[in-house]
C-alpha positions in Angstrom: 16.2 -2.0 3.2 15.1 -2.7 -0.4 13.4 -5.9 -1.3 15.2 -8.1 -3.8 13.6 -9.4 -7.0 14.7 -11.9 -9.5 15.5 -10.2 -12.8 15.3 -13.4 -14.9 11.6 -13.0 -15.9 12.3 -9.4 -17.1 15.3 -10.5 -19.1 13.4 -13.3 -20.8 10.6 -10.8 -21.7 13.1 -8.3 -23.0 15.0 -10.8 -25.2 11.8 -12.4 -26.6 10.0 -9.1 -26.8 6.7 -10.7 -25.6 4.1 -8.8 -23.6 4.0 -9.1 -19.8 0.9 -9.1 -17.7 0.2 -8.6 -14.1 -2.7 -10.7 -12.8 -4.8 -9.2 -10.0 -7.1 -11.2 -7.9 -9.9 -9.8 -5.7 -11.9 -11.7 -3.2 -15.6 -11.1 -3.9 -16.9 -13.3 -1.1 -15.8 -16.5 0.5 -14.6 -18.9 -2.2 -15.2 -16.5 -5.0 -12.6 -14.3 -6.7 -12.3 -12.0 -9.7 -9.2 -11.9 -11.8 -7.9 -9.2 -14.1 -5.0 -9.2 -16.5 -3.2 -5.9 -16.7 -0.5 -5.3 -19.3 2.9 -4.3 -18.0 4.4 -4.1 -21.5 3.2 -4.2 -25.1 4.3 -6.7 -27.7 7.7 -5.7 -29.0 8.1 -2.8 -26.6 11.7 -1.9 -25.9 12.2 -0.8 -22.3 15.3 0.1 -20.2 16.5 -2.5 -17.8 14.5 -2.6 -14.5 11.4 -1.0 -16.0 9.2 -4.2 -16.0 10.3 -5.1 -12.5 9.5 -1.5 -11.3 6.1 -1.7 -12.9 5.5 -5.1 -11.3 6.5 -3.7 -7.8 4.1 -0.7 -8.2 1.2 -3.1 -9.1 1.9 -5.3 -6.1 2.0 -2.2 -3.9 -1.3 -1.0 -5.4 -3.0 -4.3 -4.9 -1.8 -4.6 -1.2 -3.0 -1.0 -0.4 -6.4 -1.7 -2.1 -7.1 -4.9 -0.2 -4.5 -5.9 2.4 -6.6 -8.7 3.7 -6.4 -10.4 0.3 -2.6 -10.6 0.4 -1.0 -13.8 1.7 1.0 -12.6 4.7 2.3 -16.0 5.6 6.0 -15.2 5.0 8.5 -13.2 7.0 10.4 -11.7 4.2 10.6 -8.2 5.7 11.1 -9.3 9.3 14.3 -7.8 10.7 16.9 -10.2 12.0 18.3 -9.6 15.5 21.9 -8.7 15.8 24.2 -11.2 17.3 
C-alpha cells in the first residue's frame, strides 16, 4: 500500500517557482540537535508534477534509515486495519 501525500505544497512551489528545502534534524546528544537545510529544487526550476514530492519522500526515507531512533514513531499511519 502506498502512503498518501498532500500535493498542495508542491503545487504552490510550482506556481510560485520558489525553491523548496528539506530540513533534516539529527540528535547530537540529549537536548541538542543539528539542523541542515537541503534544497529539493532551485529558484525558478520547472519540474514535472510529482517530482518535488518524490524528492521529499526519498529524503524522509534516507533520514529514517540513517537514524531511526530520531524519527517520531508516535503515529499508526502504516498500521493495517483488521478486516470486518
